[in-house]
C-alpha positions as a printed NumPy array, in Angstrom:
array([[ 87.884,  76.067, 118.191],
       [ 90.973,  73.953, 117.883],
       [ 94.363,  75.21 , 116.765],
       [ 94.894,  77.094, 113.522],
       [ 94.492,  75.042, 110.359],
       [ 97.551,  73.688, 108.617],
       [ 98.362,  75.194, 105.223],
       [ 96.744,  72.185, 103.524],
       [ 93.599,  72.503, 105.643],
       [ 93.431,  76.248, 104.995],
       [ 93.81 ,  75.667, 101.278],
       [ 91.017,  73.108, 101.406],
       [ 88.76 ,  75.584, 103.239],
       [ 89.476,  78.237, 100.641],
       [ 88.571,  75.844,  97.836],
       [ 85.416,  74.723,  99.641],
       [ 84.286,  78.294, 100.221],
       [ 85.446,  79.789,  96.922],
       [ 82.42 ,  78.578,  94.976],
       [ 80.109,  80.971,  96.837],
       [ 82.154,  84.14 ,  96.452],
       [ 79.314,  85.566,  94.374],
       [ 76.688,  84.413,  96.862],
       [ 73.117,  83.684,  96.025],
       [ 70.602,  83.017,  98.813],
       [ 71.219,  79.268,  98.496],
       [ 74.975,  79.795,  98.681],
       [ 74.55 ,  81.777, 101.897],
       [ 73.373,  78.491, 103.397],
       [ 76.73 ,  76.974, 102.479],
       [ 78.528,  79.776, 104.318],
       [ 76.254,  79.333, 107.319],
       [ 76.873,  75.581, 107.396],
       [ 80.634,  76.145, 107.082],
       [ 80.851,  78.529, 110.053],
       [ 78.585,  76.341, 112.157],
       [ 80.983,  73.459, 111.527],
       [ 84.115,  75.597, 111.97 ],
       [ 83.568,  79.197, 113.11 ],
       [ 87.085,  80.063, 111.955],
       [ 85.928,  79.481, 108.378],
       [ 84.559,  83.035, 108.401],
       [ 88.117,  84.15 , 107.679],
       [ 87.901,  82.442, 104.274],
       [ 84.337,  83.471, 103.468],
       [ 83.327,  85.962, 100.793],
       [ 82.935,  89.621, 101.685],
       [ 79.197,  89.214, 101.192],
       [ 79.124,  86.413, 103.776],
       [ 81.132,  88.577, 106.171],
       [ 78.305,  91.135, 105.866],
       [ 75.602,  88.495, 106.423],
       [ 74.352,  88.931, 109.984],
       [ 73.175,  85.343, 110.362],
       [ 76.506,  83.923, 109.143],
       [ 78.55 ,  86.227, 111.376],
       [ 76.355,  85.557, 114.417],
       [ 76.796,  81.811, 113.963],
       [ 80.564,  82.24 , 113.674],
       [ 81.017,  84.483, 116.723],
       [ 78.74 ,  82.35 , 118.864],
       [ 81.103,  79.45 , 118.222],
       [ 84.346,  81.456, 118.37 ],
       [ 84.25 ,  85.042, 119.591],
       [ 87.466,  86.004, 117.848],
       [ 85.751,  85.367, 114.502],
       [ 84.42 ,  88.904, 115.002],
       [ 87.756,  90.102, 113.606],
       [ 86.701,  88.74 , 110.201],
       [ 83.22 ,  90.285, 110.159],
       [ 82.365,  93.375, 108.134],
       [ 82.972,  96.717, 109.831],
       [ 79.219,  97.266, 110.005],
       [ 78.649,  94.002, 111.892],
       [ 81.642,  94.597, 114.161],
       [ 79.647,  97.59 , 115.416],
       [ 76.399,  95.622, 115.792],
       [ 75.45 ,  95.358, 119.45 ],
       [ 73.941,  91.866, 119.288],
       [ 76.891,  90.521, 117.304],
       [ 79.294,  92.057, 119.816],
       [ 77.467,  90.505, 122.761],
       [ 77.404,  87.123, 121.014],
       [ 81.173,  87.293, 120.598],
       [ 81.783,  87.649, 124.344]])
């Protein structure tokens, strides 16, 4: 991942991700697409997305430190942990 986003970029990410805070299955695809494009976007994702194994796996595979933003349950998941290394 490149450097941290500027305040304007971070604000844009928040606005882009805010519409799926109350995720439906289709909205989970938006979260997945966002973290595949920029794994750091997990930081701005809804709590539900941070508990979604597929979303978190995609994020940590692209940027291991994204594990910090995963749910506590997924932080303890063996496969997720290995993917982050």
